[in-house]
C-alpha positions as CSV (number, residue, x, y, z in Angstrom):
1,M,-155.5,-7.5,125.3
2,T,-153.5,-4.1,124.6
3,T,-154.5,-1.1,126.2
4,P,-156.3,1.5,123.9
5,T,-154.8,4.8,123.7
6,P,-156.8,7.6,125.7
7,L,-158.6,10.1,123.5
8,P,-156.9,13.6,124.4
9,S,-158.7,15.6,126.3
10,A,-159.7,19.5,124.8
11,N,-156.8,21.5,123.7
12,Q,-154.2,18.7,124.7
13,P,-152.3,18.3,121.5
14,L,-150.9,14.6,120.0
15,T,-147.7,14.2,121.4
16,P,-144.3,11.7,120.7
17,A,-146.1,9.3,123.0
18,N,-148.8,8.8,121.0
19,A,-148.1,10.1,117.4
20,E,-146.7,7.4,115.1
21,P,-144.0,7.4,113.0
22,S,-141.8,8.3,115.9
23,R,-140.4,12.4,115.8
24,G,-137.0,11.0,116.1
25,S,-137.5,10.0,112.2
26,A,-135.4,12.4,109.8
27,L,-138.7,12.5,108.2
28,A,-140.9,13.6,110.9
29,R,-138.4,15.9,112.6
30,W,-139.0,18.1,109.4
31,L,-142.2,17.0,108.3
32,P,-144.3,17.3,111.8
33,I,-147.6,16.4,110.0
34,V,-145.9,12.7,109.3
35,S,-146.0,12.3,113.5
36,W,-149.3,13.7,114.5
37,L,-152.1,13.1,111.5
38,P,-151.3,9.1,111.1
39,A,-152.4,9.0,114.8
40,Y,-155.8,11.3,113.9
41,E,-159.3,10.0,115.3
42,R,-162.0,10.5,113.8
43,G,-163.5,11.4,117.1
44,W,-161.6,14.6,117.2
45,L,-162.7,16.2,114.2
46,K,-165.8,18.1,115.6
47,D,-163.9,19.8,117.6
48,D,-161.3,21.1,115.1
49,V,-164.2,21.4,112.4
50,V,-166.0,23.9,115.3
51,A,-162.8,25.4,116.4
52,G,-161.7,26.1,112.8
53,L,-165.3,27.7,112.0
54,G,-165.4,29.8,115.2
55,L,-161.8,31.0,113.9
56,T,-162.5,32.3,110.4
57,A,-165.2,34.8,111.9
58,L,-161.9,36.1,113.2
59,L,-159.0,35.5,110.6
60,V,-161.4,36.9,107.9
61,P,-162.0,40.5,109.5
62,Q,-158.4,40.5,110.6
63,G,-156.6,39.6,107.8
64,M,-158.1,42.1,105.6
65,A,-157.6,45.1,108.0
66,Y,-153.7,44.1,108.5
67,A,-153.4,44.2,105.1
68,Q,-154.6,47.7,104.8
69,L,-152.4,48.0,108.2
70,A,-149.4,47.3,105.4
71,G,-150.7,49.3,102.6
72,L,-152.1,46.1,100.4
73,P,-155.2,45.2,98.9
74,P,-157.8,43.2,101.7
75,I,-157.8,41.0,99.4
76,T,-153.8,39.6,100.5
77,G,-154.9,39.2,103.7
78,L,-157.1,36.7,103.0
79,Y,-154.5,35.1,100.7
80,T,-152.0,35.2,103.3
81,S,-154.1,33.8,105.9
82,I,-155.0,30.9,103.5
83,M,-151.9,29.7,102.7
84,C,-149.9,30.0,106.0
85,L,-152.4,27.8,108.0
86,V,-151.4,25.0,105.3
87,A,-147.8,25.6,105.6
88,Y,-147.7,26.1,109.2
89,A,-150.2,22.6,110.0
90,V,-147.6,20.3,107.4
91,F,-143.9,22.4,109.2
92,G,-145.5,23.7,112.2
93,P,-144.3,21.5,115.1
94,S,-147.5,23.1,117.4
95,R,-150.5,21.7,118.0
96,V,-152.2,25.0,118.9
97,L,-150.6,27.8,117.2
98,V,-152.7,29.8,114.6
99,L,-150.4,32.0,112.1
100,G,-152.0,34.7,110.4
101,P,-151.8,38.1,109.5
102,D,-150.0,40.3,112.5
103,S,-150.7,43.9,113.9
104,S,-147.2,44.1,114.8
105,L,-145.1,43.6,111.5
106,G,-147.7,45.4,109.2
107,P,-146.1,48.8,110.2
108,M,-142.8,47.2,109.3
109,I,-144.0,45.6,106.0
110,A,-145.3,49.1,105.1
111,A,-141.9,50.9,105.6
112,S,-140.3,48.7,103.3
113,I,-142.4,48.7,100.2
114,L,-144.4,52.1,100.1
115,P,-141.1,54.0,99.7
116,L,-140.7,51.9,97.2
117,V,-144.1,52.3,95.3
118,A,-144.4,55.3,92.9
119,S,-146.2,58.1,93.8
120,G,-150.2,57.6,93.8
121,G,-149.9,54.5,95.1
122,D,-149.6,51.6,92.7
123,P,-151.5,48.3,94.5
124,G,-149.9,45.4,92.1
125,K,-146.1,46.6,92.9
126,A,-147.0,47.0,96.3
127,V,-148.3,43.3,96.3
128,L,-145.2,41.9,94.4
129,L,-142.6,43.8,96.8
130,A,-144.5,42.3,100.0
131,S,-144.5,39.3,98.2
132,V,-141.0,39.5,97.6
133,Q,-140.0,40.3,101.6
134,S,-142.6,37.6,102.4
135,V,-140.3,34.6,101.1
136,L,-137.0,36.7,102.0
137,V,-138.3,36.2,105.5
138,G,-139.3,32.7,105.2
139,V,-135.6,31.7,103.5
140,F,-134.2,33.5,106.7
141,M,-136.7,31.8,109.2
142,V,-136.1,28.5,107.8
143,G,-132.3,29.4,107.4
144,A,-131.9,30.3,111.4
145,G,-134.1,27.0,111.9
146,V,-131.8,25.2,110.2
147,A,-129.0,26.2,111.7
148,K,-130.1,26.1,115.0
149,L,-130.5,30.0,116.1
150,G,-133.4,30.1,118.0
151,F,-130.9,32.5,120.3
152,V,-131.6,35.5,118.5
153,A,-135.0,36.0,119.8
154,D,-133.4,36.5,123.0
155,L,-131.6,40.0,121.3
156,L,-134.8,41.4,122.6
157,S,-134.9,41.9,126.0
158,K,-138.2,42.5,127.5
159,P,-137.3,46.2,128.7
160,T,-137.2,47.1,124.6
161,M,-139.2,44.8,123.4
162,V,-142.3,46.6,125.4
163,G,-141.2,49.9,124.6
164,Y,-141.0,48.6,120.8
165,M,-144.4,47.6,121.2
166,N,-145.7,50.6,122.7
167,G,-144.3,52.9,119.8
168,L,-145.2,50.5,117.3
169,A,-148.9,50.7,118.9
170,L,-148.8,54.2,119.2
171,T,-147.4,54.7,115.2
172,I,-150.5,52.2,114.3
173,L,-153.1,54.6,116.6
174,V,-152.0,57.8,114.5
175,G,-152.1,55.7,111.4
176,Q,-155.6,55.1,111.8
177,V,-157.3,58.1,112.8
178,R,-157.5,59.3,109.2
179,K,-159.2,56.0,107.7
180,L,-162.0,56.6,110.8
181,A,-162.5,60.3,109.8
182,G,-162.8,59.4,105.8
183,F,-159.7,61.2,104.4
184,S,-156.3,60.3,103.1
185,I,-152.6,62.0,104.1
186,E,-149.1,62.5,102.7
187,A,-146.4,61.9,105.3
188,D,-143.7,60.1,106.2
189,G,-142.5,59.5,109.9
190,L,-145.5,59.4,112.8
191,L,-144.4,63.6,113.8
192,A,-145.4,64.1,110.0
193,E,-148.3,62.3,110.0
194,I,-149.7,64.1,113.4
195,A,-149.0,67.3,112.0
196,A,-150.4,65.9,108.8
197,T,-153.7,64.7,110.3
198,W,-154.2,67.5,112.8
199,D,-154.4,69.6,109.5
200,K,-156.8,68.0,107.6
201,I,-159.1,68.3,110.9
202,V,-158.4,71.5,111.2
203,A,-159.4,72.4,107.7
204,G,-163.0,70.7,108.1
205,K,-161.7,67.5,106.1
206,T,-163.6,64.6,108.5
207,N,-165.9,62.8,107.0
208,L,-168.4,62.4,109.5
209,W,-170.5,59.1,108.1
210,A,-167.2,57.4,108.1
211,L,-166.3,58.9,111.6
212,G,-169.6,57.6,112.5
213,I,-169.3,53.9,111.8
214,G,-165.9,53.9,112.2
215,L,-166.1,55.2,116.1
216,G,-169.0,53.1,116.0
217,A,-167.2,49.7,115.2
218,L,-164.8,50.9,117.6
219,V,-167.4,51.1,120.8
220,L,-169.4,48.0,119.9
221,I,-166.2,45.4,119.8
222,K,-164.9,46.8,123.0
223,V,-167.9,46.5,124.5
224,L,-169.2,43.4,123.2
225,Q,-165.4,41.9,124.3
226,K,-166.2,43.2,128.0
227,V,-170.0,42.1,128.6
228,L,-170.2,38.9,126.0
229,P,-166.5,37.6,125.7
230,K,-167.5,34.6,123.9
231,L,-169.5,36.7,121.2
232,P,-167.0,36.9,118.3
233,A,-167.1,41.1,118.6
234,V,-165.2,41.6,115.5
235,L,-167.6,39.7,113.0
236,V,-170.4,41.2,114.9
237,A,-168.7,44.7,113.8
238,V,-168.7,43.3,110.8
239,I,-171.6,42.3,109.9
240,A,-173.2,45.6,111.2
241,G,-170.9,47.5,109.2
242,I,-171.8,46.0,106.2
243,L,-175.7,46.2,107.1
244,A,-175.2,50.3,108.0
245,S,-173.5,50.7,104.9
246,T,-176.2,49.0,102.8
247,W,-179.1,50.1,104.1
248,L,-177.9,54.2,104.9
249,D,-175.8,53.6,101.4
250,L,-172.5,55.2,102.6
251,P,-170.7,54.9,99.5
252,A,-172.4,57.4,98.3
253,K,-171.8,59.5,101.1
254,G,-168.1,59.5,100.6
255,V,-167.4,56.3,102.8
256,K,-164.7,53.8,101.7
257,V,-165.6,50.3,101.2
258,V,-164.1,47.0,100.9
259,G,-165.2,46.2,96.8
260,E,-165.8,43.6,94.9
261,L,-163.1,41.1,95.9
262,P,-160.9,38.6,93.3
263,Q,-163.3,35.2,92.6
264,G,-161.5,32.3,92.9
265,F,-158.2,30.3,94.3
266,P,-155.3,32.6,95.0
267,P,-153.2,33.2,92.2
268,L,-149.8,31.3,92.0
269,T,-146.9,34.2,90.9
270,L,-143.3,34.3,90.8
271,P,-142.4,37.3,92.9
272,I,-139.3,39.0,91.3
273,V,-137.9,42.6,92.1
274,S,-134.7,44.8,90.5
275,V,-131.6,44.8,92.5
276,G,-132.4,47.9,93.6
277,E,-135.0,47.2,95.2
278,I,-133.7,44.6,97.4
279,G,-131.8,46.3,99.7
280,L,-134.9,48.1,101.7
281,L,-136.7,44.8,101.6
282,V,-134.2,42.9,102.7
283,A,-133.4,45.5,106.0
284,G,-137.2,44.9,106.6
285,A,-137.3,41.3,106.7
286,L,-134.3,40.7,109.0
287,G,-136.4,43.6,112.0
288,I,-139.7,41.1,110.7
289,T,-138.0,37.9,111.4
290,L,-136.1,39.2,114.7
291,V,-140.2,40.2,116.1
292,A,-142.4,37.3,114.7
293,L,-139.4,35.3,116.1
294,A,-139.3,36.4,119.3
295,D,-143.5,36.6,119.1
296,T,-143.7,32.9,118.2
297,I,-141.2,31.5,121.1
298,S,-142.9,33.5,124.1
299,T,-146.3,32.4,122.4
300,A,-145.4,28.9,121.7
301,T,-143.8,28.9,125.5
302,A,-147.1,30.2,127.0
303,Y,-149.6,27.5,125.1
304,A,-146.6,24.5,126.0
305,R,-147.0,25.3,129.5
306,R,-151.0,24.8,129.0
307,T,-150.4,21.6,127.4
308,G,-147.2,19.9,128.4
309,Q,-146.0,20.0,124.9
310,P,-142.6,20.6,124.4
311,V,-141.2,23.7,122.8
312,D,-139.4,22.9,119.4
313,G,-138.0,26.6,118.7
314,N,-136.1,25.3,115.6
315,Q,-139.1,23.9,114.1
316,E,-141.1,26.7,115.1
317,M,-138.8,28.7,112.7
318,V,-138.7,26.1,109.9
319,G,-142.4,26.2,110.0
320,I,-143.2,29.9,110.2
321,G,-140.5,29.9,107.4
322,A,-142.8,27.8,105.2
323,A,-145.6,29.5,105.9
324,N,-143.7,32.8,104.5
325,V,-142.5,31.3,101.8
326,L,-145.5,29.8,100.9
327,A,-147.6,32.5,101.3
328,G,-145.2,34.9,99.5
329,F,-145.9,33.0,96.3
330,F,-149.2,33.3,96.4
331,Q,-149.6,37.6,96.4
332,G,-149.8,37.2,100.6
333,F,-147.3,38.9,103.2
334,A,-145.5,38.6,105.8
335,V,-147.0,36.6,108.8
336,S,-146.2,35.7,112.2
337,T,-147.9,33.5,115.1
338,S,-151.4,35.0,116.1
339,G,-151.6,35.1,120.2
340,S,-155.2,36.4,119.6
341,R,-156.4,33.8,117.2
342,T,-154.5,31.0,118.6
343,A,-156.2,32.5,121.8
344,V,-159.8,32.0,120.2
345,A,-158.5,28.4,118.6
346,F,-157.5,26.8,122.3
347,K,-161.1,28.4,124.3
348,A,-162.7,26.6,121.3
349,G,-161.2,23.5,121.7
350,A,-158.9,22.9,119.2
351,R,-156.7,19.7,119.2
352,S,-154.9,19.9,116.1
353,Q,-153.6,21.7,112.9
354,I,-156.9,20.3,111.5
355,T,-158.0,23.3,112.9
356,G,-156.2,25.8,110.6
357,L,-156.8,23.5,107.9
358,V,-160.7,24.0,108.4
359,G,-160.4,28.2,108.6
360,A,-158.2,27.4,105.5
361,V,-161.2,25.8,103.7
362,A,-163.9,28.5,104.8
363,I,-162.0,31.2,103.9
364,L,-161.4,29.8,100.0
365,V,-164.9,28.5,100.2
366,L,-165.9,32.2,100.9
367,L,-163.6,33.5,97.6
368,V,-165.0,30.9,95.6
369,V,-168.4,30.9,96.1
370,A,-169.2,34.5,98.2
371,P,-166.5,37.0,97.3
372,N,-168.9,39.9,96.9
373,L,-170.1,38.9,100.8
374,L,-167.6,42.0,101.9
375,A,-167.9,44.2,99.2
376,A,-170.0,46.5,101.4
377,L,-167.9,46.6,104.9
378,P,-166.7,50.0,105.4
379,I,-163.0,50.3,105.5
380,P,-163.3,52.8,108.7
381,V,-164.9,49.1,110.4
382,L,-161.4,47.6,109.3
383,G,-159.6,50.9,110.7
384,A,-161.5,50.3,114.0
385,I,-160.2,46.0,113.5
386,V,-156.1,47.9,113.6
387,V,-157.4,49.6,116.3
388,V,-158.7,47.6,118.8
389,A,-155.5,45.6,117.9
390,A,-153.1,48.4,118.7
391,F,-154.8,48.4,122.3
392,S,-154.2,45.6,122.9
393,L,-150.7,45.7,121.5
394,A,-149.3,48.4,124.0
395,E,-148.0,47.3,126.8
396,I,-148.9,50.2,129.8
397,P,-149.3,47.9,132.8
398,A,-145.5,46.4,132.0
399,T,-144.3,49.8,131.8
400,R,-146.0,50.7,134.9
401,R,-144.2,47.8,136.4
402,L,-140.7,48.6,134.6
403,W,-140.8,52.0,136.3
404,S,-141.6,50.5,139.8
405,Q,-139.0,47.8,139.3
406,R,-136.1,49.1,138.0
407,R,-136.0,52.7,136.4
408,M,-133.0,52.0,134.2
409,E,-134.9,48.9,132.2
410,F,-137.8,51.8,132.3
411,W,-135.8,54.6,130.6
412,L,-134.5,51.7,128.0
413,S,-138.2,50.9,127.1
414,I,-139.2,54.4,126.7
415,A,-136.2,55.5,124.6
416,A,-137.1,52.2,122.3
417,T,-140.5,53.8,122.3
418,L,-138.7,57.0,120.4
419,A,-137.1,55.2,118.3
420,V,-139.9,54.1,116.8
421,A,-141.9,57.2,117.0
422,V,-139.1,59.2,115.9
423,L,-137.0,57.2,113.5
424,G,-139.7,54.8,112.2
425,V,-140.5,51.7,112.5
426,L,-138.2,49.9,110.4
427,P,-134.7,52.1,112.2
428,G,-136.8,51.7,115.9
429,I,-136.5,47.6,115.8
430,G,-132.4,47.9,115.0
431,V,-132.7,50.8,118.0
432,A,-134.3,48.5,120.3
433,V,-132.1,45.5,119.6
434,A,-129.1,47.6,119.8
435,L,-130.3,48.6,123.1
436,S,-130.9,45.2,124.4
437,I,-127.0,44.4,123.3
438,L,-125.8,47.7,125.3
439,N,-127.9,46.8,128.5
440,V,-126.0,43.3,128.6
441,F,-122.7,45.0,127.9
442,R,-123.3,48.2,130.4
443,R,-124.5,44.8,133.7
444,S,-121.0,43.3,132.4
445,W,-119.1,46.4,132.2
446,W,-120.1,48.3,135.7
447,P,-121.4,44.7,137.8
448,Y,-122.5,45.2,141.4
449,Q,-119.7,44.9,143.8
450,A,-119.3,44.4,147.6
451,V,-117.5,44.8,150.1
452,L,-118.4,41.7,152.4
453,G,-118.3,41.2,156.4
454,R,-120.0,38.8,159.0
455,E,-122.7,39.1,161.6
456,K,-122.2,39.5,164.8
457,G,-122.9,36.2,167.2
458,T,-123.5,32.6,165.8
459,N,-124.7,34.1,162.1
460,P,-122.2,32.5,159.3
461,G,-123.0,33.6,156.3
462,Y,-121.3,36.8,154.6
463,F,-123.1,39.7,154.1
464,D,-123.3,43.4,152.2
465,L,-121.4,45.4,153.8
466,A,-123.7,48.7,152.7
467,E,-126.8,46.6,152.7
468,N,-126.1,44.9,156.3
469,P,-124.9,47.4,159.3
470,R,-124.8,44.4,161.5
471,A,-122.1,43.1,159.7
472,G,-119.0,43.6,160.5
473,S,-115.0,42.7,158.7
474,M,-111.8,41.4,160.6
475,P,-109.3,43.7,161.0
476,G,-106.9,44.0,158.1
477,L,-109.4,41.8,156.1
478,T,-111.1,43.0,153.4
479,I,-113.7,41.0,151.1
480,F,-114.3,42.0,147.8
481,R,-117.3,40.7,145.4
482,F,-117.4,41.3,141.9
483,D,-120.4,40.0,140.2
484,A,-119.5,39.2,136.5
485,P,-116.9,38.0,134.6
486,I,-114.0,39.9,134.1
487,F,-112.9,40.8,130.5
488,F,-111.3,43.1,128.4
489,A,-114.2,45.7,129.3
490,N,-114.4,46.1,132.8
491,A,-110.9,44.8,134.1
492,R,-109.9,48.1,134.9
493,T,-113.0,48.3,136.7
494,F,-112.0,45.6,138.8
495,A,-108.4,46.5,139.0
496,D,-109.1,50.3,140.2
497,Q,-111.9,49.2,143.0
498,V,-109.2,47.0,144.5
499,L,-106.5,49.1,144.4
500,R,-109.2,52.0,145.9
501,L,-109.8,49.3,148.7
502,A,-105.4,48.8,148.9
503,D,-105.6,52.5,149.3
504,A,-108.3,52.5,152.3
505,D,-107.1,54.0,155.5
506,P,-106.1,51.9,157.7
507,R,-104.7,49.5,154.6
508,P,-105.9,46.1,155.0
509,N,-103.2,43.5,155.2
510,W,-105.4,41.1,152.4
511,I,-107.6,41.8,150.1
512,L,-109.9,38.3,149.5
513,V,-111.8,38.4,146.6
514,A,-114.9,36.1,147.0
515,A,-114.4,34.8,143.7
516,E,-117.7,32.6,142.7
517,P,-119.5,34.6,140.5
518,I,-116.2,35.2,138.0
519,S,-117.1,33.1,135.2
520,D,-114.6,33.8,132.7
521,I,-111.1,35.4,133.1
522,D,-110.0,36.8,129.4
523,T,-106.2,37.7,128.3
524,T,-106.6,40.9,129.2
525,A,-108.0,40.7,132.8
526,A,-105.1,38.6,132.8
527,D,-102.6,40.8,131.8
528,M,-104.6,43.4,134.4
529,L,-104.2,40.6,137.3
530,E,-100.3,40.5,137.2
531,E,-99.9,44.2,136.8
532,L,-102.3,44.3,140.3
533,A,-100.5,42.2,141.7
534,G,-96.9,44.4,141.3
535,D,-99.3,47.4,142.3
536,L,-100.4,46.1,145.1
537,Q,-97.1,44.2,146.4
538,T,-95.9,48.1,146.6
539,R,-98.5,48.9,149.1
540,G,-97.7,46.1,151.1
541,V,-100.8,44.3,150.1
542,Q,-101.8,40.7,149.8
543,L,-104.1,39.5,146.9
544,A,-106.1,36.6,147.4
545,F,-109.2,34.2,146.1
546,A,-111.6,32.5,147.6
547,E,-113.9,29.8,145.6
548,L,-112.2,30.8,142.7
549,K,-114.1,27.9,140.0
550,E,-110.9,25.6,138.6
551,P,-111.8,26.3,134.9
552,V,-111.3,29.8,135.3
553,R,-107.9,29.0,137.5
554,A,-107.1,26.5,134.4
555,K,-107.5,29.4,131.5
556,I,-104.9,31.5,133.1
557,D,-102.9,28.9,133.7
558,G,-103.4,28.1,130.0
559,Y,-102.6,31.4,128.9
560,G,-98.7,30.9,129.8
561,M,-99.3,33.0,133.1
562,H,-98.2,30.3,135.6
563,H,-96.1,33.2,137.7
564,V,-99.4,35.3,137.8
565,L,-101.2,32.2,139.7
566,E,-98.2,31.9,142.0
567,Q,-98.7,35.4,143.5
568,F,-101.8,35.1,144.8
569,H,-103.7,32.7,147.7
570,Y,-106.2,30.3,146.9
571,F,-108.8,28.8,149.1
572,T,-111.8,26.7,148.5
573,T,-114.2,28.7,150.7
574,L,-114.3,31.8,152.4
575,N,-114.4,30.1,155.8
576,K,-110.9,28.5,154.9
577,A,-110.0,32.0,153.8
578,G,-110.7,33.4,156.8
579,K,-108.8,31.0,159.1
580,A,-106.1,31.2,157.4
581,Y,-105.8,35.0,158.3
582,Q,-106.7,34.1,161.6
583,E,-103.7,32.3,162.0
584,Q,-101.4,34.6,160.4
585,Y,-102.4,37.7,161.9
586,G,-104.2,36.3,165.3
587,T,-107.8,38.5,164.8
588,L,-110.9,37.7,164.8
589,W,-114.2,38.9,163.8
590,P,-116.2,41.8,165.7
591,G,-118.1,39.9,168.5
592,E,-116.0,36.8,168.6
593,E,-114.4,35.7,171.6
594,P,-111.0,34.6,171.8
595,P,-110.5,30.7,172.2
596,G,-109.6,29.7,176.4
597,P,-107.3,27.7,177.2
598,A,-107.7,24.0,177.1
599,A,-108.7,22.1,179.5
600,A,-106.2,19.2,180.8
601,P,-108.4,16.1,180.8
602,A,-109.5,14.9,183.9
603,P,-107.2,11.5,185.1
604,T,-108.1,8.3,185.0
605,P,-108.2,6.3,188.7
606,A,-105.2,4.3,187.3
607,A,-103.3,7.3,186.0
608,A,-103.9,9.1,189.4
609,S,-102.3,6.0,191.5
610,A,-99.6,4.9,189.2
611,P,-96.4,6.8,190.3
612,T,-95.0,9.7,187.5
613,P,-91.8,8.0,186.2
614,A,-88.7,10.5,186.6
615,P,-86.9,11.7,183.3
616,A,-83.8,9.8,182.6
617,S,-81.6,13.1,182.6
618,A,-83.1,17.1,182.5
619,S,-82.3,17.3,178.7
620,A,-83.6,14.2,178.0
621,A,-87.0,15.8,179.2
622,N,-86.6,18.4,176.4
623,D,-86.2,16.4,173.2
624,K,-88.3,15.5,170.7
625,P,-88.5,12.8,168.0
626,E,-86.7,13.5,164.6
627,R,-88.8,13.6,161.7
């Protein structure tokens, strides 16, 4: 009799332990659905259906709103939502992540496609360009996943990502003011948008009906999220907006509405653009790929901790890439993991990607059966939904923490924010990446350096003299710690600091490098050590290393620089180095007592009574055995 496989609890995904066939097979590796679908049990369907229908209440309005944010018709947001959910269910490794249009990608898409659209706006052209870019993002994602390049997500450090998101939130908020106010502007760049928006407001171009319905929806969403968090606030705002539009006849008052949506399935298209248009789309696609990857890895990691499911970053890229490719062939645009929609599905008890498939089917039924259900939805309500999303993007608490934790990283985040605000969204992501890389380079270029000593008394540890005033040094011995690998960029920094220590008054006998943090020495650094040895020799100072890793010594030896190694002392620990110095110079650590004369052992009774033999001769008493 076999023991039945236990039913996973709500929010616990199917794992390799209860899924067949094995994820180790080649097919299951690239098509995760092959693993979890055969193990799916009918009893789980109720939870997935309920979670999927609840998810749809968020998918529809957010999809339409984020399509508008990207400069595209609202219907493209629904097409995108359907196709990306289906593709990720087949190729995505996570059982709980939900993909879809994302507020952080909308401005990047708009920045890529709108400059290529003729003046006056051609919605069809914009859709075509966005579809091509979605396919490009998918190709980049799949290629990175196959090549196992998930580490590229690390190109965006936390401080620069915080700054980028703050700049993005500011850009979105400024861009939505005109939708809430019911007018349009022609401007390029955030500062120009602010000026043009202000001019329109001062000129009295605000539609008070549009402003009222937009602000009303914004307040309604925020209040419901705070007071009744389990209620779908966005859906309530959408229904209220449609009722107000119908009852007050808002279109007659100049308030723009969604209008009739095309009926039927998303149309299969082959997106093709000219060679001259591909450059900007590729640049935008690379930025979108990086942001989507970083967002997905962080979201997947957060939910993996809750479910116990491991994160497969490379397969996540394949899953998101497939979702973008499929969306691009059905008039969709680039997508990423959605934290808000994943949270809704997770809290509703979703157990598998059936939840996403239910959401896709529900949207499809809406388009086939009742496409005009949302026709009266005011555009300012969609603007309010985007504004709420922008508030969630802003990382104000994280910025405050950076100020209190590390000022340099705070200023990095501010620089990233200003780059997005002044240069634009796409250049901003490039600046954010550059700042992250420069920050890493800066830390290696000017690493932390310390002179170490020992505390008086029995504490055997070594401490930074600048941080611990109770620590002291042995006369003539300087212990120097350099907290980084030594390479071409910081080799001169290392040499200059050692020479400054060597020129101190009084001049040290030894400079002992606490080399445990030094994980590498390149050829430039090896040449520097050779020069440094000569400079120290003229000063009468000896350089020694303690705790230098054997692979690092082997690298210098491999450079053919044996003579460099021979010019230094090497010790396995700092304690052994200190004892060797004491033996050579007869010094003591501060507070250390000199050892007293060794006490003669007490004679045993037998020895005390035995006579002492006389030496055979005077010279024999001084002889020592030969070796």
